[in-house]
C-alpha positions as CSV (number, residue, x, y, z in Angstrom):
1,M,-2.3,-6.4,23.3
2,L,-1.6,-10.2,23.5
3,E,0.7,-11.2,26.4
4,I,4.0,-13.1,25.7
5,L,5.4,-15.8,28.0
6,F,8.8,-17.3,27.8
7,C,8.9,-20.8,29.0
8,L,10.9,-23.8,28.9
9,V,8.7,-26.7,27.5
10,V,8.8,-29.9,30.1
11,G,6.3,-31.9,29.0
12,I,4.2,-33.1,25.6
13,S,0.8,-34.3,26.3
14,D,-0.3,-34.8,23.0
15,G,0.3,-33.4,19.5
16,D,-1.5,-29.9,20.4
17,T,-0.9,-29.7,24.5
18,L,2.1,-29.2,26.2
19,K,3.3,-28.2,29.7
20,A,5.8,-25.6,30.5
21,R,7.6,-23.5,33.4
22,C,7.4,-19.9,32.5
23,G,9.1,-17.0,34.3
24,E,12.3,-16.7,36.3
25,P,14.1,-19.7,37.4
26,G,13.1,-20.1,41.1
27,N,10.1,-18.4,40.4
28,Y,8.2,-20.0,37.4
29,E,4.8,-21.1,37.1
30,Q,4.1,-24.5,35.3
31,V,1.3,-24.2,32.9
32,R,-0.6,-26.3,30.4
33,V,-0.6,-24.7,26.9
34,R,-3.0,-25.8,24.2
35,I,-1.7,-24.8,20.8
36,V,-4.1,-22.3,19.3
37,A,-6.7,-22.9,16.0
38,I,-5.3,-26.7,15.5
39,D,-6.5,-29.8,16.6
40,A,-4.3,-33.0,16.4
41,P,-5.4,-36.8,16.3
42,E,-6.6,-38.1,19.6
43,R,-4.6,-40.9,21.2
44,E,-6.9,-43.8,19.7
45,Q,-6.6,-42.3,16.3
46,D,-4.0,-42.9,13.4
47,Y,-0.9,-40.3,13.3
48,S,-1.6,-39.4,17.3
49,A,1.8,-40.7,18.4
50,K,3.6,-39.3,15.2
51,S,1.9,-36.0,16.0
52,R,3.1,-36.0,19.8
53,E,6.5,-37.1,18.6
54,Y,7.0,-34.4,16.0
55,L,5.7,-31.9,18.7
56,S,8.3,-33.4,21.2
57,D,11.2,-33.1,18.8
58,L,10.4,-29.5,17.9
59,C,10.0,-28.2,21.5
60,Y,10.6,-30.4,24.3
61,R,13.1,-28.9,26.6
62,V,13.3,-25.9,24.5
63,N,12.9,-22.3,25.4
64,A,9.7,-21.5,23.8
65,Q,7.8,-18.1,23.2
66,I,4.1,-18.4,23.9
67,V,1.7,-15.8,22.6
68,V,-1.3,-16.0,24.6
69,H,-4.6,-15.9,23.1
70,G,-6.5,-16.7,26.1
71,R,-7.7,-19.8,28.3
72,D,-9.9,-22.7,27.5
73,R,-12.7,-24.3,29.7
74,Y,-9.8,-26.6,31.1
75,G,-7.9,-23.6,32.4
76,R,-5.0,-24.1,29.9
77,I,-3.5,-21.4,28.2
78,V,-4.6,-21.1,24.6
79,G,-1.8,-19.8,22.7
80,Q,0.7,-19.8,19.7
81,V,3.6,-21.8,20.6
82,I,7.1,-20.7,18.8
83,C,10.2,-22.9,19.3
84,N,13.5,-22.5,17.8
85,D,11.8,-19.6,15.6
86,V,9.3,-22.2,14.2
87,D,5.6,-21.8,14.9
88,A,4.4,-25.3,16.2
89,G,1.0,-25.0,15.0
90,S,1.8,-24.0,11.4
91,A,4.5,-26.9,11.6
92,L,2.2,-29.4,12.6
93,V,-0.7,-28.5,10.2
94,E,1.8,-28.3,7.3
95,E,3.4,-31.6,8.0
96,G,-0.2,-33.2,8.1
97,L,0.0,-33.9,11.7
98,A,-2.9,-31.6,12.7
99,W,-5.9,-30.4,11.2
100,V,-6.8,-26.5,11.4
101,Y,-9.6,-26.2,13.9
102,P,-12.4,-23.9,12.0
103,Q,-14.3,-23.4,15.2
104,Y,-11.3,-21.6,16.6
105,A,-9.3,-20.4,13.5
106,K,-11.1,-17.4,12.3
107,D,-8.0,-15.3,13.3
108,H,-5.8,-17.8,11.9
109,K,-6.9,-18.2,8.4
110,Y,-3.3,-18.3,6.9
111,L,-3.3,-22.1,8.7
112,Y,-5.3,-23.2,5.7
113,G,-2.6,-22.6,3.1
114,F,-0.4,-25.1,5.1
115,Q,-3.4,-27.5,5.5
116,D,-3.9,-27.4,1.8
117,H,-0.2,-28.3,1.0
118,A,-0.3,-31.0,3.4
119,Q,-3.4,-32.4,1.5
120,N,-2.3,-31.9,-2.0
121,E,1.0,-33.7,-1.0
122,E,-1.1,-36.5,1.0
123,L,1.3,-36.1,4.2
124,N,0.5,-38.0,7.1
125,I,-3.2,-38.0,8.2
126,W,-3.9,-36.8,4.3
127,S,-2.4,-40.1,3.2
128,M,-5.6,-42.0,4.5
129,P,-8.7,-42.2,2.2
130,N,-11.0,-41.0,4.7
131,P,-9.4,-39.0,7.8
132,V,-11.7,-38.0,10.4
133,P,-11.0,-34.7,12.3
134,P,-10.6,-35.1,15.9
135,W,-13.7,-33.1,16.7
136,E,-15.8,-35.5,14.8
137,W,-14.1,-38.6,16.4
138,R,-14.9,-37.1,19.8
139,R,-18.4,-36.4,18.9
140,E,-19.0,-40.0,17.5
141,S,-17.1,-41.3,20.5
142,R,-19.5,-39.9,22.9
143,E,-22.4,-41.2,21.0
């Protein structure tokens, strides 16, 4: 059974990570949340700012539902984030502002339909001739 947290989004770190206060007022816990199965452009990549801004417009200062799928190696909650009845991960991918992260998307195959739509419409990252997924960009940056 997946845990569902009810949280107020209090910060947007980038296009796939946010900060939220979960629990009752006066007894809340501040957490960092990585949106499950997607990867948004890194700060130095094209469309990074637009991706972050889109997530901010959708979720900042909004009461969100976070469906917890686990934690990552940095201690962040990894989960599906729903703001105003919109799945933030699906919306980012559909707008061409994030990639489906294949390594973590085996239980989230539905996201590929949104990505196909964004690619076919050449939206945002898909308007570039050779967009580099963030996981490849990070690997190349370390070399």
